[in-house]
N, C-alpha and C positions, 0 to 999 in steps of 0.2 A: 504494500500500500504506500502511496506517495506520502512523504512527510507533510504533516499538517492536515491530511484529509480526515483522519479519525476525530481530531479536535473540531473540524468544521462540521462533521456529521452530528456531533454532540450539540453544537451550537444551533444547528437547524432544528434538531428534534424530529418530531413526526412531520413528514412532508405534507405540505398543504395541497389539497386537491386542486385549488384554483389560485393562481397568482395574478392579481389585478393589473400589475404593471408589466406582465410578460411581453406583450406585443410591443410596447414602447421601448422596453429595454433591448429587445432583439432587433428592432427595425431602425431605431435612431442611431445616427453616426456618433461615434465617440470623439471627444476632444483630447484624446491621449497623445502624448508625445511619442509613444511607441507606434509602430506599424507592424504588429506581429504577424499579420496575414498576408504581407506583401509578396512573400516568396512561394505562395501556394498556387497550384494550378487554378486558373480563373474559372474554367468551365466546371470543374469538380466542386470548387468552392461555391459557385453560384447555385448549383443543384442542391447541395447540402443546406445552404442558407435559405433557399426558397422553401424547402420542406419545413425548416424550423419556423420561418416566418408565417407560413400558412397555418401551422398548428397554433401559433400565438394569436393570429387574427381570429381564428374560431373562438378562442377563449375571450378575446376582447369584444367581439360582437355580442356574444351571449351575455357578458357582464354589462354592456351598455343597455341591452334590452331589459335586464332584470333591474338595473339601477333606475331606469326611466319608470318602470312599473312601481318601484318602491317609492319614488318621489311623488308619483301621482297618488299613491295610497296615503302618503304622509300628509298631503295637502287636503285630504277629504275633511268634511265638516266634523268638528268635535262637539260632543254633547256632554253634559254633566251627569254623572251617575247619581241617581236619586238616593243611593244608600251611603256611599262614602264621599261623594262630592267631587271626585277626581274627574278630569277631562279624559274622555275616551272617544275612540272613533265611532261615528254614528252609524257605521255599517252594521247590519243586523247581526251577522255572525259574531262580530267582535263585541258588540254590546251585550248580547246574550251570554257569551262566555264570561264577560266581566261580571255580570249580575250573578252568575252561578257561583263565583268566588266570594261575593259579598253577602248574598242572602243566606240565612241559616239553612243548613242542609242536614238531612239524616245521615247516619253512617253508611258507608258504601260497602258493598260486598268485598270481602278480603279473602283471596285465595291462599291455599296452603303452600303451593309450590313456591320455592324461593330461588333467587339467583344471587350471585355475588354483588351485583349492583344494588340490591335491595337492602343491604346492611346499613345500619345507621352510620353516617359519616361524621356527625357532629354530636358531641355530648354536651355542648353548651346550651343552657336553658334560659335564655334571656329573650325578652321581647321588647321591641322598640316601636314607638309611635311616631307618626309623621311630624308631630309637633317637636318631638325631641330631635328628629333628623334636621329640621329647619334650624333649630337653635345650634345644633352641633355644626352644621355647615357654616353658620355665621362665625363660629369660633375659628374656623380654619381659613378664613379669607386673608388673614395677614400673611405676608411672605415669610415671617419668622415665627416658627412654632416648634414645639417639642412634643413628640408623641410619647406618652408613658402608658404602656399597656400591661395589664396584668396577664400573668401566665397561668393562673388558676383561679376560677371563680369561687372556690370553696371557702367557707368561713370568712367571707368578706363583709364589711360593714356597708350596708346599702342605704342610699338616700333616695328620695323620690325624684321624678323628672323635674318637678317644679323648682328643685334646688340648683338647677344647672347654672342660672345666672350668677348666684352668689358664689358657687364653686368656681366659675370662670374668673370672677374678679379676684378670688383668692389665688388662683393659679398665676394670674398676672403678677401678683406681688411675690409669689413663691419663686418663680423662675425668671425673675429679672425682666418682666415684660414680655417674655416669649410665651406664645399661646400653645395650648394643647390640642392636638388632633387625636380623636379617640377612635380606636378600632376594637371590634369584638374579638374575644379570645377564642381559641380552639383548644380543647383539652381532651386528651385520650386516656389519661390516667386519673381516675377519680380519687386516688389516695395520695396524691402528691402534695408536698408542702408549698404553699404559695410564697413566691419571692417578689417583693414589691420595691419600688423606689419611692422614698419618702423624704421630703425636705426637712432638714433638721433646723430647729429654732433655738438660737442662743441669744439671750437678752433682747428678745423681741425681734430679732433679725433672722431670716431664714438663710441657712448656709448651703453649702454644696450638697448634691444628691448623695445619699448614703444607702447602703443595702441593709434592709431590715426584714425579718420575718414578722410582719405586722399587717394587720388588716387595713384595707383601704376602702374609700368610698366608691361606690359603683353607681353611675348615672345611667339607668336604662341598659345595664349590662356592660357599660364602658367605664374603665377605671380612671379615677382622678385621685391623685395623692392628697390626702387630707388628714390632719390630726384633729380629731373631734373631741369636744369637751364631754367626757363621760359623765359629768355630774348632771347633765340634762336627762340622762337615762334613768328612769325610775319605774315603779310598778304601774304608773298610769299608761305606760307604753303598751302594756298587755291588755288594756281594756279594748274590747271589740274583737279580740282574736276568736273567742268562742262563738261569736255571731257571724264570722266569716265563712262563707260557703265556697269550698274549693271544688271546681268542676274539672274532673280529670277522667281517666279511663282505667279499666282493668285490661292488662295485656297478658300475654303468655297463656292464653286459653288452650292452645294446642297441647299443653302438658297436662291439662286437667279437663278434657272435653267431656268427661262423663258427668260433670257437675251441671245440673240444670238450674237456670235462674228465671225469675219472673220480674216484671216491672214492679217497682215499689219494694222489692225485697231488701231487707236490711243486711248489711255486711259489716264485718269487723276487720281490723288490720293488726297483724302480728309480725314481729321481726323474725326473719329467717336467718339465724346466725350460722346455720350449717350449710348455707348456700356457697359452694366453691366458686361459682361464676360471678357472684356479686356479693361482697361483704356487707353492702348496705341494703340488701334485698328486703322488701316488705311484702308479705303474702296477704292476699285477700281471702277471708274465710267467711262462711255463713255465720250470721249472728247467733243462730240457734245451735250451731254445731261447729266448734272450732276445728274439728278434724276434717271437715269438708272444705278443701282448698279450691277456690274458684280461679285464681290467677295471681298476678303480681301487680303492684303499682309500677308505672314507668320508671326506668332506671334513673333518669335525670331528676325526677321528683324525689325518689327514695334517698338519693345521696344527701339531701337536706332534711328530709323528715326523719330519717333514721337516728341522727344525733339528738333530735328533739324528743324522740320516743325513749332513747336509751338514757340520756342525761337529765332530761327534765320531766320524765314520766308523763308526757302528753298522751292522752287516749283519744283516738278518733273513731267515729262511727260514720257509716256511709249508707247511701240508698241508691239502688239501681234506678236510673231515670228511664231507660228504654232498653229493649232487647234487640240485638242485631239480627239481620236476616240469616246469617250463617253462624254456626256454633263456634267457629274459630275467630270471629271478628272481635275487635275491641268492644268493650262494654262501657258506655258512658255512665258515670256515677257522680253523686254529690257527696262531699266529705265535710264534716264539721268536727270541731274539737270539743270533747265532752269533759275533759279534766285538764286543768293547768296547775303545775306545781306552784306552791306558794313561796318557794325560795326566791330570794332576790340576789343570789350570787351570779356574777358574770352575765348581767343583763345585756351588755353590749353584744356578746356572742349570741345570746338568744335572739335578739332583735335582728342581727345579721342573718341568722339562719331562716327566720320567719320571712324576712324580705325576699330572700332567694326562693323560698317556697312559692311566694306570690308571683315572682318572676317566671318560675317554671310553669305555673298554671296559665299565666298570660301567654307564654310561649306556646303552650299546647293548644291554645285557641287558634293561633296563627298557623302552626304546623302540627296538626293532629297526628297521632301514630299511624293513621291510615295512609299518610302521604309517603310516596316512594322515597327512599333515602337518597338515591342518586339525584332525584329530582330536586330535593331540598338543597343538596350541596351545589347543584348548578345555579339555583336561584341565589344561594348565599354568595357564590363567586361573583355573579353579575352585580348583585347589590353592593358588595364590598368595593369592586372596581369602580362603579359609577360614583360612589361616595368619595373615594380617595383620589380619583383621577378624572373628575368630571370635566376639567379643562382640556382634556385630550380628545373629547368627542364633540361632534357637531350636534345641534339641536335635533336634526333628523335622526342621527344615530342613537341619541339618548331616547328619543321617542320610540324608535323601533325596538330597542332593548327593553325598555320599560313595558312595552306592549306584551312582552312574553308573560308577564304576571297575569294578564287578563285572559290568557288562553286557558282552556280547561285542563284538568289533570291529565287526561289521555293525550291531549295535544303536546303538552310539555314533556311527558315521558317518552312519547314516540320520537320527538325531535332529539332529545338527549341520547336516546338509544341509537338513532341514525348517526349522530355526530361522533359517538365513541366507537362506532364500527368502521371497518375499512372502506366499504363502499367502492366507488361513489354511488352506484345505482343499487336499488333494492326492489325485489319483486314483492309487492304487497301481499300476494297470495301465500308467500312463505313466511310472512311476519306474524308471529304469535307470541305475545308476552302475557303472562298471567295477570299482571297488574294493569294492562290496557284492555278495556272492555271491548272496544270497537276500533281496530287499527285502521280500517278502510275509511271510516268517517273522520277519524283524527287526521289522516293524511290529506283528505280533501280540505278540511278546515285549515291545515297548515299551508296548503297551496294558496288558498284564498288570502291568507295572512302574509304571503310572500316568504315563508320559511322553507317551503319545498317547491319543486317544480316537477311536473309529471311527463312521462312519455306515454302518449296515447296514439291511436291509429291515425288521427287527423292532425297530430302535432308535428312541428318541425324538429328535426334531429340533425345536429351537426356531426362531423366526422368523429370527433373525439368522444362525444356521447354515444355514438353508434358503436364504437369499440367497447365501451363500458357495458352497454346493454348486451352485446354479443357474448361477453364473458359471463353473463348471468345464466346463459343456456348450458345445458349439459352436453356431453359429447354426443349422446344419442339424438338430442334435439337438433344440434348443429348438423349432424349427418343427414337427418331427415330433410332439413331445409335445403342442404346442398344438392340432394338427389332431385329435388323439385325445380331447382334453378339451373343447374348445370346439365347440359345435354349429355355429355359423356363424363360422368363423375368418376373420380378416382377414389378408391377405398383408402381413406385417411383415418388414422387412429388418434393422432395427437391433437389436442384441443386447439393449440395455437395455430397449427396448420389449417384447421377448419375455419378458425376465425379469420385468418389471412385470406383464405379462399373466398369467403363471403364478403370480406372487406373490399376485395378487388372488384366485385360487382357493384359496389356503392360509389366507386371513385368517379364514375361518369355523371353522378348526380343522384338525388334521392330515387330509390326504386320502391314504388308503392307495393308491388307484390312482395318484395323482401320484408318491408315493414309489416305488412299484413301477416306474413308467415311467422314473424317473430312475435307479434302482438298476440296471435292465437295461442302461443305457448307460454308467454310470460304474463300476459294480462297487463294491467297498468303498473308502471314502474315509477319510482320516485327517487329524487336526489335532492340534497340541500342546495339552496340557491347560493350563488357566489357571494351576494351581499351578506346574507346571514352567516355564511361560513367565515368570511373575512372578519366580521365583527366579533364572532365568538372566539376566533383564533386570537384576536387582539386582546379580548378580555382575559383569556386564559394566560396569555403571555405576560400581561401586566400583573396578574395575580402571582404567578410563580416566578417570573423574571428569568426563566430558562426554558429550553425546549425539551428537556428530559422528563419533566413532571407534568401530570395532568390530573384529571379527576380520580384516577386510581390511587393517588397519594392519600386521599381521604379514606379510601377503602382499606389500604394497607395499614394506616394508623388505627382505624377503628377495629380491625380484626386483631390488632396486636402484633401483626407481622413486622411492622416497623414502628418503633417507639422513638419519637423525636425528643431531643432535650428541651429543657425549659429555659427561657431567656426573656428579657424585657425589651420591648420595642421603644426606641428613642429616636424618632425621625425628625430631622431638621432640614434635610435636602431632598428635593424631588428627584426621582430617577430621570424623568423627562420634564424639562422646564416648560415646554410648550408643545403644541401639536406638530409643528414642523420637525422638531427633533425626533418625535415618535415616527412620523411618516418616513423620514430619512432612514431611520433604523430598520423599519419594516422593509423598505426597498432594498437595503443592503442584504437583509436576510433572503429576499427573493433572488438577488444575484447569486448568493451562495448556493441556494437550492438549485437554480438553473445550472450552475457549474457542476454541481454534484450529479445531477441527472444526466448531463451530456458526457461527463466522464465515464459513466456506466455504459453509454451508448457509443463510446469512442469517437464522438463528434468533436474533433479538435478545433474546428472552426468556431463553434459556439463557445468552447472553453477559452480560446484565445480572446474572443470578444468579451467575455466576462472579466478576464484579466485586464483588458484595456479599460473597461468601465471602472473597475476598482482603482487602477492606477490613475485614471483621470480624476476621480474624486479625491484621492490623496494629494494629487498635485494641486488641485484647487484649494484644498484645505490648508496646505502649507503656504500658499500665496496669501490667503486671507489671514493666516496667523502672523505672517511677517508684516502685513499692513496694519493689523490691529495691535501688534506688539504683545498683547496678552491673550493668548488663545483661550477660547471659551472652555475647552476641555481641561485646561490647566487649573481653572478655578474650582473644579469639582474634585472630591477625593479620588484617589487613583482607582479604587475599586468600582466607582460609579462610571468610570470611563469605559468599562466593559460593555455598557449599554448604549454606546454611541455608534453611529454609522461608520466612523473611521476605524473603530476597533474591528468591526465585522469585515470591512474591506481589507484591513491588514491581514486577516486570516486568509481571505481569498487570494491576495497577492502572494503570501507565503506558499500557499498550495501551488500557485502559478509558477513560482520559482522552482519548486520540485518538478513540476511538469516540464518546464523548459530545460532544466538540467537533464532530465531523462531523454529529451530530444536533442541534447548536445547543442542547445542554443544559448551558449554561455554569455554572449554579449547582451542579449535581452534580459537574462536573469540578473546580470550585473546592474543594469539600469533599475530594475525593480528593487533590488537590495539597497541601492543608494537612496531610492525614494523612501523606503521604509526607515532608514537611519535618519533621514532629514525630518520626517514627520513625527517620529516618536523618540524624543530625546531622553525621556525618563521611563524606560521600559526594560523589564527583566529579560526580554527576548533579544535585546541588542547583541548579546554575546553570540548567539547562534547566527544572527544575520551577519555580523562581522566575520565570523569564521567562514561562512559560505561565500561571502564576498572575496575574501582572501584566496580561497580555494578556486573559485571561478576565474579570478584574475590570473592565477597560475595556469589554468586550463587554456587560456587564450594567449599565453606566452608573456604576459606583463609581470615579470618576476619582481621588478623593483616596486611597482605599484602594489603588488600582492604583499610584499614585505612591509611597505608603508602602512597598508590597511591593517595588518596584524599589529604593528607597533602602536598605531593610533588607538586600536581597540584596547590595548593593555593600559592606556591612559584613561579609559572610560570606567567610571565607578560602577556602571550597570553591567559590566562584563564580569561574570563570576563563575565559580565552580568549574565544571567540565570544559566549557568553551574557553575559559581563561587559560587552563592548562594546555589546551590544544593550540591556542595562539602563541603561548610561550614556546612550545615545541616547534612551531612553524618559524618563529623568529630565529631560534637557534639554528634550525636547518637551513633557512634561506639567507640568514645574515652572516654568512661566512665571507672572508676576504675574497675579492676586493669590495663587495657591497658594504660590509661592515667589518671594521677592524677590532672593535671593542666587544668583549664578551659580556652579555647581560648579567647583572648581579643575581638574577634568579636562576641561572643555569644550574647551579649546584642543587637547588631544590628540585628542579624538573628531572635532572639526570640521576637522582638518587635511585639506587637499585632496590626494588621491592623484593623481599625474601620470597623464594620459590621452593616448592616441594614437588617432586616428580614421583608419580605412582603409575604402575602398570595395570592394565585391565584387559580382559578378554572381550573384544568387541563383537557385536553382531553386525551382519552385513547391512549397512545403512546407505541410503541414496544420498547423493550430493544435495546439499541444501536442507537436509533434515537433521534433527538433533541426534547426537551420538548416543547409542545405547550399548550397554555392556552387561556381562554376566557378573553378578555380585558374588561375594564370598560364599553365600549359601546356594549358589547356582541359579537364583532367580534373576530375571531381567530387571535392569534398573538404569537410571540415568547417571550422569557423571557426579551429580551432587550426592546421591545415595551411596555411590561407590566410595566417594571421599569420606562420608560419614562413617562408613564401615571401617575404612582405614584408620581414621583418627580414634575410633572407639577401641581399636586393638592396642596391644602393648607397644607395638612398633610405632604407632601414631601418637602415643601419649596417654591413652585411656581417658579420652575426653567424652563428655556427654554433649549433645548438641542437636540442633534442628536446622533444617533448610528453610530459611526465612526471607532472604533478600531484604527488601525495605520493610516488610510487613511488621516484624516485631518491634522495630525502632519507632515506626509511626504509632503503633499501639501504645508503647511505653510513653511516648511524648504526649499522646492524646490523654492518657490517664493521669499523668503527672500535671498536666496543664489544663485539666478539664474546667475547673471553675474560672480560670483566667480566660480561656477561649470563649466562654459564655458569660463573661462579665458584662456590666452595663457600659457599653460603648455606643455612641450615637451612630445611627444609619447603617450599621452592619447587619442588623436583623430586620428583614422586610416582610416576611410571611412566616407561617406556622410550621413549615416543613423543611427547615434548614438543618443540616447536620454539621454546619460550620459557619462562622461569620464570613461575610463577603470579603473581608480584607485579609483573610488568612494567608493568601499567596502574594501579598503586597508588603512593602516596607512599613506601611502604617500599622500593621499588626503589632510589631514590636514597639514602634514609637508611641502608640496610643495606650499601651499597657506596660510601659517600661518599668515603672516602680514595682508593679505586681510581679512581673517576670523576673526582675533582678532579685526580689525577695525570695521567690520560689527557687531560683537557681542557687542562691546561697544555702537554702535549706537542703537542696539535693547534694550540694558539695559537702555539707556537714554530715551526710549519711542518713537523711530522713526520707530518702526516695521510697524505700519499701513501705513506710508508714503511709505516705500519700497514695502509693499504688494500691494498697489493700483498701483504704478508705474509699477511693474512687471506684474501684471494682465493685465493692459491696453496695455502693450507693447508686451506681448507674449501669450495672450489668444488663446487657441487652439493648441499651439505648444507642441509637444511631449517632455516630460521630465520625467525621472525616478521618480516615486512616486507621481507626480502631477496628480490629477484627476479633470479635468475641469468640468465634467458633474455632479459629485456627490455633490460637495460643491459650493454654490453660494458665490459671493464676499461679500455679506452682512453677511453671516454666518462666513466667515473667519475673517472679520473685527471685528465682535462681539467677536469671540474667542480671537483674539489678544489683544483687548482692555481690556477684563475682566481678562485674564491671567496675564497681566502686564509684563513690560519689564524685570525685574530681573529674574522671573521664566522662561519666554520664552527664554532668553539668555542662561540659564543653559541647557534647553532642546535642543536648537540648538547646543550647544557645544558638548553634548553627541553624536548627530548624525554626526557632523562634524568630530569628533575624531574617531568614530567607528560605521560607518553606518551599517555595516554588523550585528553587535551584537545587536544594539538597534532599528533596523527598524521593529521589530515584537514584539508582546506581549504587546502592549499598551492597556490601559483600554478601555472597550467597549463604554462607554458613556462620552461625553463632555457636561457638563451643565454650564450655565451661567445665571446671572441676573444682571441688571444694577442698579446702585445707582446714578441717575442723568444722564446727557448726555454723559459724558466722563470718567466715572469710573464704576467699577463693580467688581464682583468676579466670580470665576470659580470653578468647582468641577469635579473631574475625578472618574468614578465609573466602577468597574469591576463587571459584572452581572454573577451570577452562578445559574443554575437550581438545581433541587433536587438531581441529580446524578453527578453533576460537582464538580471539585475542582481546586484550583489554580495550574497552571503550575509554574515551577521554573522561567521561563522567566517573567511571569506575576507578580510573587511575587517580582522579582528583580526590575521591573518597579515601582510597588507601593511603595517599600521601598525608591527607589531613588527619586521618586516624592515627597514623604513626607519630605525627607531631603532637597529638593529644595524649600520647602515652599508651595507646592500644597496641596489643600484639597482633599484627596483621600480616598476612602472607597470601601468596597465590599458589594454588594447588593445580598442577597440570597433569591431566590424565591422558595417557597415550598407550597405544597397543604395543605388544612386544615386537622387537625388531626381528624381521625374518632372517633366517640363517644366511641366506645368500647376501643380504645387505651387510651382515656382520662380517662376513669373510671379505 
């Protein structure tokens, strides 16, 4: 794979089905200083280019039609809803769907069959009113604000929505005039201890933010740091609790479906302490027979009611309000408190719990248990993005996204199902989901709302859509159609060959007979419209800020497959300051996707065109930066520059360099590398760019310039680790007399001989380009690393214990020792709920912004406290996702042995390297970590890089070995080779 392509694929993420700028990008001439396609055959280039442009024009025409239809729809007359007062479209289908969501409805039939997408994605039980949204939006209008978000809603001191104005004024004084933007929390662990940020007050003045395990105020589910006067809390606060009616549901009926219930039946509530699935579980039993279990209270409500029942002896009674149609559906009930403890201890905690109970009940009204969980999370993402990034959407786009709430449940679920599937076309006859009552009617309504488009007998179908519809057919169906169309059909068995055969009959224009034959077999087919898909893609990108995560992140967290760490949001800088920045970033992602697609198709013309587009953008950016003197990107933190168009284009250009080098077009790659070095003056990638520039200059015979490039690179503070060692070696090799007469002062460091150990192994017959395999001492097949471990475990090797780890164990140890520092309260580094590391981990700001904390921890490690921190971190966070930490590969005993035998001073130096430059030093570590004990609490360690017969050290591996030797580690290279044949010995 070309260097840089894997990184580009991760940046792109899931490929978009439709690229709105494809036609313009492929058809518009570039203003690049390069002319990469000048030496190609003009006729062949024109043919390839025409095919690519034709495909892009089809996408463009379809997008224009759908956008025109969307604009016509958005301009339709709006009417006021008589229930909620919101403005909705006056069209009948839209108004009726909206009324369905507003008017009280009975419970719906709930099927027993479950799918993964139906699991609950969010455990937060808070409800927000439109009035609170409006006030909250007013708080965030100032350009300066700090987001302080709670990471756990449990045991928090709640206040009412009406308090928000007074809380806002308090926040202005607490944070020096900076305003708070409030976001809802996501919690997957109900038993976690909350970590809050609270302003400390000394002599009437609020000081800097400090970390406390303290309860904070919550406004409508949103955290605002507040120190409340507890003297105002007294027994009067409890008045009215017994009169409050809690409207909730009985869930989990499928576990007790033998229990029959009647309307008006009285029920009681008992704690289920033996429930292994939920320690806060509350079971619902018949009032006349406590052994007759009917079901459970919802998990979100039980987590707050259970401490009230356990600690304050509250007793609740309930009444069934109605009976559902199916025996497994949720049962609506009314709950009232029958007994309140007279104790007045810890009233603040009691009030906090009760306020959260009320929030859960209100939340259940908005999202009843009958709602599909993936549907709820999709609505949650859209709502969050529109609240925090409203300036990035036009009024029409916001209206379109907000209209999704007015769709019926079936419509919403079907759209989310379609979006998360591969598609792009779907046969509605094959669509069947248990939670969607009528898929066909839902699809029709989505078409009317411009979320879907249909393929029917009388509809127009472009060539690209035609390919997608053909792929819906089975091989048998394709063969039947081909027999009816082709006079002398050939017996073809491969599906793609059949699709190509039918496609050829469509190239001369639409064939009504072919469309009729397809429609007879598929029926009506649907796909998501380009406008809807583009907006949803943008929403998902703004929420996760990467291409690798999607709605499945909620699922993985809720099922406990992935547990994310807890941290505090403190946001003062927007990722995208305005809409133009976002659109430029999206267009750069499109260029990256186009390049990746055509690399797969070996279409070098389009690949070169994408390189020219990227180089042109970088060239214009550097010109603007010189004119303005202060580049806009330089004003942002380094890690926020990852979300700029220039950053994406730099990845495309780097991949282009690898592509051109593979084609031996070194002059063009030299121009691109120079452009990268001009544009990005403070970037950790400069070392690799400078190294490639020096190598390519040598390829074209410019030895003096190659030497100068290497020497200049060594003066660059951003050239580090492996590339720096490689450049030093190049200077020593190229800088011999008469080019250079003086020997560099670092030559003794680079020329140091790394200790080597040679062992023999009986090889298997392996092909060239594959990893070497040998027979181990036990006769089993193994790799060179396992063979080396067997050698070192023997008496001849020193009786070492060890593991094959490479970088894994070191990153795991670093993550565990620095856990609380990695997830400490630093502004802007945590932007959403599914991060396994701060955004600045791979930048210099990671160390700079936490310098005092890191230095203190390094001193503790140096003094021998590493094992203590390791055990504490392991026991507190085992199983929680963290960048670099591999819980399953390394046991705690192995980690403890490694930490003890390495020793505090050496381990502190290693952790310092990773803390100061994680990006450069997180790869290339030695293959083996060996240790042996000298008594109970002391030992020694050795690091070994293993190489097979055809392997050699990379520059990054050489850099690690040299640095480890300087740090006091015992490091060496173990070379495995086959026995020398007798003929060669003679």
